[in-house]
C-alpha angles and dihedrals in degrees: 000000000000117000121215130211123189125201141160102076123132147126119305137161124250111285095025129113142237133186116215124200132206113194122194121213096225141029093256086074088078091065094049130099106249124204134180123214132178135203125197123196113285091006135102121255111272127208110228111168146359132200121197122207092251091057102260115142138193129191135190110249095248092064102029109123093018103058123054131192124212138155143211109203092189087064097037086236137138118195132206113198111204114199132175092019119198132190090259088063092065109118145107106283117210133189122222128195127198119188145137090285095054139266128306138186127208123222095254137236126244121241116191123184123193127199 
């Protein structure tokens, strides 16, 4: 079963950017369907984006045009570029992998946005 580790979160001001990473523990990660979710305090976890192995992407409307998925198969890594961040984007961002060997969540990385 692939293991996932997210990184890249931090504290930024409104309008600034972050680039999150999701690293898979094995090469099979590159054939998996990768999704990003986020969960803010006192709110349910929200799906925000999905990247398929062939390169197709899908985004929830609230982040479309601001967040961008990409991948580097040589590094077993999927990236989520967060631009034009706003306070409502503050949350723990988690990576999810679905493949032939099952489904896995990462631990998450904290994104904080100040005004």
